[in-house]
C-alpha positions in Angstrom: -28.3 136.6 -29.7 -28.5 133.2 -27.9 -26.0 133.1 -25.0 -23.6 130.0 -25.3 -23.8 127.0 -22.9 -20.9 125.8 -20.8 -20.0 123.2 -18.8 -19.5 124.9 -15.4 -22.5 125.5 -13.2 -22.7 127.8 -10.1 -21.5 126.0 -6.9 -19.1 123.7 -8.7 -15.6 123.2 -7.5 -12.9 124.5 -10.0 -9.2 125.1 -10.4 -7.7 127.9 -12.2 -5.4 126.5 -14.8 -4.1 129.8 -16.5 -3.0 133.2 -15.2 -1.9 134.8 -12.1 -4.0 132.6 -9.8 -2.9 129.1 -11.5 -3.3 126.2 -9.3 -5.8 127.8 -6.7 -9.3 126.2 -6.5 -12.6 127.5 -5.4 -16.6 127.5 -5.8 -18.1 129.2 -8.6 -20.0 132.2 -7.2 -21.8 133.4 -10.4 -21.5 132.6 -14.0 -22.0 135.2 -16.9 -22.7 133.2 -20.0 -23.2 136.4 -22.3 -19.5 137.4 -21.5 -17.8 134.0 -21.0 -16.7 134.9 -17.6 -17.0 133.3 -14.0 -16.5 134.7 -10.5 -14.6 132.5 -8.4 -14.8 132.3 -4.4 -11.6 134.0 -3.1 -9.9 133.9 -6.3 -8.6 136.8 -8.6 -9.1 139.7 -5.8 -9.0 143.4 -7.0 -9.2 146.7 -5.2 -11.8 149.4 -5.8 -11.8 152.7 -4.3 -15.2 153.8 -3.2 -16.9 157.1 -2.0 -19.1 157.0 1.2 -23.0 156.8 0.2 -25.2 158.1 3.0 -25.4 156.4 6.3 -25.0 152.8 5.1 -21.6 152.5 3.0 -18.5 153.7 4.2 -16.0 154.8 1.9 -12.6 153.6 1.4 -10.6 150.6 -0.6 -12.9 147.5 -1.3 -11.4 144.2 -2.1 -13.7 141.9 -4.2 -13.5 139.1 -6.7 -13.0 140.0 -10.3 -14.3 137.8 -13.2 -12.2 135.1 -14.8 -12.4 134.0 -18.4 -14.6 130.6 -18.3 -11.6 128.8 -20.4 -9.0 129.5 -17.6 -11.0 127.1 -15.1 -11.7 123.7 -15.1 -13.7 121.5 -13.1 -12.2 119.8 -10.3 -13.2 115.9 -9.6 -13.4 115.4 -5.8 -12.6 111.7 -6.5 -9.6 112.2 -9.0 -8.8 115.5 -6.9 -7.4 116.8 -10.1 -9.0 119.0 -13.0 -10.6 117.0 -15.4 -12.3 117.2 -18.8 -16.2 116.1 -18.4 -18.4 114.2 -20.8 -22.3 113.9 -21.0 -24.3 110.7 -20.4 -28.0 109.8 -19.9 -28.8 108.8 -16.4 -32.2 107.8 -15.0 -34.4 107.5 -18.2 -33.9 110.6 -20.0 -31.9 112.7 -17.7 -28.5 114.1 -18.9 -25.8 114.4 -16.4 -22.1 115.6 -16.4 -19.3 112.8 -15.5 -15.5 112.9 -15.1 -13.8 111.3 -18.0 -11.0 109.8 -15.9 -13.0 108.1 -13.2 -16.4 108.1 -14.4 -18.0 110.2 -11.2 -21.2 111.9 -11.9 -21.2 115.6 -10.8 -25.0 116.1 -11.3 -27.0 114.4 -8.6 
């Protein structure tokens, strides 16, 4: 099965539009296209209990970011300062780039 393609990439600035963390924004750390999920920096923290493993890892309660569904985040335009829909257009010959539909700002430089 071919993994679907999405409008969000690693290091994009996004805002959460639905759920417990609604209104918060952060950078994308990782994208899981096969699961349709993303991990956003400092958003959706969960606590995990871990046992100590050897000399390196201590045991205890660890807080880490959990994945969010990709439909719950929107790309944040730095010029508009709002979550926006994006479009695709050809720039510099045959290169395809994402752009803000409100102000026309190009995301892929």
